[in-house]
N, C-alpha and C positions, 0 to 999 in steps of 0.2 A: 442625984437623979437628973437625967437629961431632960431639959425643957422641951415643950411641944409647941408647934405652931397650931393654935386652936382656931378652928374655922368658924366663921359666922355665917349664918344662913343667907346665901345669895348676896354677900357683901365681899367685895374684893379686898384683899389684904396684900401689902407688899411682901416680898420674900424676906424672911428673917433667918439668920444663920446663928446657931447656938453651938459654940465649941467646935471641935475638930471631928473629922471622921474617925471612928474608933475601930480598931481591929480586935477581934476576939478569937483566940486560937482554939480550935476544936480538934482534939487529937484522941479520938476514941480507940479502944482496942480493936483488933481485926474482927470482922464479922464472918462467921461461917454460914454460908447460904444453904438452905435445905434443898433447893433445886435450881437448875440453870434457868436463864431467862427464856421465856417462851413467846414473848410478844415484842421482840426487838426489831431491828432493821435487817431485812433480807438482802445480802449482797448480790444474790443472783437476779434480783429485780431492780438493780440500780437504775435510777431514772430521775430526771430533773425537768419540771414543767417549764414551758416558755414564759409563763406569766405567773405572778403570785396573786393575781386578782381573779376571782371566780374560777379558779382551777378545780376541776372535778377530782383531781388526784394530787395528793401531797408528794413531796420528794421522797425518794428512797435513796438517801445520800449517805455514802460510806465515808466516814472521816478517817483519814489515814493516821495510824498511830504515831508515825514518825514525822508528821507534818511539822514544819517549823512554826514557832510562835508568831512570826511575822508574815506568815502566809495568809492572804485574805481568804475569807469564806465566800461561797456563792451569795450574791445579793441581787435584789430586784428593785428597780426604780418603780414606785407606785404613784408618784406625783412629782411635780417640780420640786427639786431639792429634798426629796423624801425617799428613803430606801428602807426595804424590809428584808430581814434575814428569815427565810422560810424553812422551818425545821421539820424533821421527820415526825410522823405520828407513830410513836412506838415508845416502849419503855426503854430506859437507859440500858445500853449493852456495849460490848467492845467494838461493834461496828459503827454505831452512831456517836459513841463516846460522849454522850450527854447532850448532843445537838437534837433535842426532841421538843423544842418549843420555839416560838417566834420572838423576834426582837426587831428594833428599827432605830433609825436616826434621821434627824432633820438638820440640814445645813442652812443657817441664816447668815446674813452679812456680818453678824457680830461673832458667831461661833456655833458650835454643834450642841444639840440637845439629843440625848440618847434615851430610848425607852426600852428597858429591860436589858439584861447583861448575859443571857444564856446560862448554861448549866454547870460550868466548871471554870476554875481560874484560867486554864489553858484556852478554853473557848473565849473567855473574856479578853485575853491577850490577842487572840486572832480576830475578834470583833474590832478591837482598836485598830489592828492592821487593815481591816476592811474599810473602816472609816477613813484612815489615812490614804487609802487607794483612791478616794473620791475627793478629799479636801485636806488642806493643811491648816485649816482654821482650828482654833483651840476648842477642845471639848469642855464645855462649861457646866453642863448638868447631865446627870444620870438619874432618870426617874425609874424606880423599881415599883412595878404595879402591885406585887405581893411577894412574900418571902418563900414561896415554894422553890425548891432547888433549881428547876429547869429555867427559871426566870432570874434567879438571884445569885447563884453561886459564882458567877463570873464577875461580880461587882468588885471583888478585891483587886482585880487587875486595874480597874478604873481609879481606885483609891490612890494609886501611885501617881496619877497625873497632876501636874501643878495647877492649882487654882480651881479644881473641880468641886462642885457641890453635889451630894447624893441625896435624893429625896425619896422618902417612902412613907408608908403608914406607920403610926406609932406602934402598932402591933408587931412590927418587924423587930423592934428592940426586945420585946418579951420573948419572941421566938429564938432570937440569937442567944439569949441568956437562959434558955430552958434546956432540959435534958432531951427534948424531942430532936433537937438538931443533931445530937451525937449519933443516934441510930441512922438518921438520914445520910450523914457524912460517911459513916461506916459502910452503909449499903453501897454508895457510889464508889468508894475506895476499893470495895471487893471486886469491882469490874475494871475500873480504870484508875488505879492508884496514882500513876504519874500525872494524869490530867488534873488531879485534885491538889497538886502541890502548889502552895502559896508562899512558902518560905524556904530558906536554905536547908532546913531540917526535914523537908517533905511533908510538913503539917499543913492542914487546911486552916484558913482564916476566914471568918465571917465578918461582915461589916455592919456596924451600927451607923446609919446615915447621920449627917449633921443637920438635916432638915427633916423633921418628923411631923406628919399631919394627923391630927386627931379631931375631936369635936363631933358635932351632930352629923348624922348621915345626910349626904347630898350637899353638905357645905363644900366650898371650893376655894382654891387658891389659884391665882394667876401668875404665871411667869411670862414676862415680856422679854424676849430675846431677839434683838434686831427687829426685823419687820414682822416676826411671828409671835403669836400669843398662844400660850398653852394653859388651858383651864383644867386644873387637876381636881377631880371630884373624889370625895371620900364616900365609898359605898359600903362601909362597915365590914363586918366579918361574913361576907358573902360566901367565899370559897376557901378562905384561909384565915390567918390571924389578923388580916386587915387588907382590904383591896382598894385600889385606886383605878379610876378611869380617866383618860387624858383626851381632851378635845383640842386638837391642833386646828386653831380657828381659821387661819388664812387659807389653808388647803382644805378645810372642812372635813377632816378625818378624825374619827373616833377610835382611839386605841382602847379596846374594851377588855383586853386581856382575857381572863378566864371567867368573866361573867357569861360569855357565850362560847360554845365550842362548835367548830365547823368540821364535820366529818369524823368525829370521835365521841365516845361516851365520857362524860365528865367524871371527876372524882369528887365526892361530897364530904369526905370524912372530917375535914377541918372547918366546915362552914355551918350554915343554918338554912335548911331548905325553905322555910317560910320567908326568910330574908331574900333568898335567891329569887323566889317568885315575885316579891315586891320590887326587887332591883331590876328584873327584866322588864317589868311594866314601866318602871321609871326610865329605863334606858330608852325605850321606844317613845315615851312622851318627851323626854328631854333632847334626845339625839337621833330620833328616828328619821330626820330629814337630812342627815349628813350625806356627803357624797360617797363615803367609803367607811367601812368598819374593819378594823384589823383585830382579829381574836388572838389569844395566846397560842392557839393550835388550829391548824388548817389555814386555808387561803383567806386573804382579804376578800371582802364581799361588798357588792353594790346592792342598792335597794331592790326589793323590800326587806333584805336581810333575813332570809329564811332560817339562818342558823339560830337566831334569837327565838323564833317560834319553836324550832326543833328542840333546843335545849329546854325550853319551858315544858314542852310536851313530855319529854323524858322524866323530868322532875315530877310533874303532875301524875303521870302514869305510875311511877314507883311509889309515890305517897299514897295514891289510891289503893294500890296493891297491899301495902303494908298496913294501912288503916283497916282494911278488910280483915287482914290476918289478926290484928290486935283485937278487933271486935269479935272475931270467931274464937278467941282464946288460944290461938296457936302460940307455942313457945318460940323463942328466937330461932332455933335451928329449923323447926318446921316452917316458919315463915320464910326464911332465906331459901330453903329448898323449893318453896312454892312461888318464888319471886320472878321466875322467868318471864321476860317480855319478848315474845318471838319476833316481833317486828323490828327489834333492835339487834338481833343476833349477828347480823352481818356488818354492823357498824364497828369501826376500829376500836379496839381496847374494851369491847363489851365483856369478853371473857376474863379480862384482867380486873375490871373495876366493878362490874355489876353486883356481884355477891357482896363485896365490901360495902357498896352503896346501900344495898338492901339491909344489911346488918345495921348500918348507921341510922337509916331512916326509921327502922323498927324501934330502936332505942330512943330516938328523938320523939317519935309519936307517943311512945309509952310515957316519956317524961311529960309531954304536953297534957296528958290526962290528969296529972297531979298538980298542974299549975293553976 
């Protein structure tokens, strides 16, 4: 069993490395989809904002299917020595080819620290090319904020780099070794099979990082790389099998990943909504005075960080709606049918995620009654 870097409450610990980065081949049978994508990237609306900070509209960026692996992706400088890859807000489809989440990298005088790896091995390779277009310094660390595919599946490309360490939550290993990843991989391969190739046989490979973070919620680990310090917080199973938040201290940027969503409706099905509310409160207490927050989806944002309040408002509204349904004795289907939140209908991915979220919250609240 791979050992874990256990975090102590508010006590700094030096980086420890256990073993090597492990590749796990995931080669599920083909998946037949019931219907085509409905919420992907619209090529007729192709558009790229001038800035990735406080942009009212995300990119509508079409990723060419025949683009070379060494062709850089669009990238925005958001602070000195700090760049952000600003993804589409859409479900994966053949137009965006899995570029539907954010990532970034920081160049220090010692080397590069990368935060998230995008959604396919090919995008991971193109992200490395993007970094190389800005610096020839070695890529020393890749921090995976959580193991959802749009942030994680490009990590295999980084695993080939000499001397790199990959950091993630301990829950990432459980996900990689679970059956859940097979359907996720099959789903992406149904749309973009070539982009998911990680070996010569065309199979996908997931990564078990060599540095895994566990322990109590809000414990932290510091990476000191050159002149920059990265404090990596464990925020538990907020949105996934394990979520991290990264505070880039010199630039005073919080990479909050999917704790907060900017301009889209969250997906709740792998998390815990009570923890989500607690974590959003913690985020504003601990990091509410930073210069910039970078979410996993949508533009980076300056204070007062309305995306945090908006994310919290959606979770609270849906919990209240489902609590009322449980109290009224509605069954699951009746509750989901009555779960509409009209004020959210025009927010991106509402029609994709909202009913799934309502289903999840209803079952979660039912479970709470028996605890």
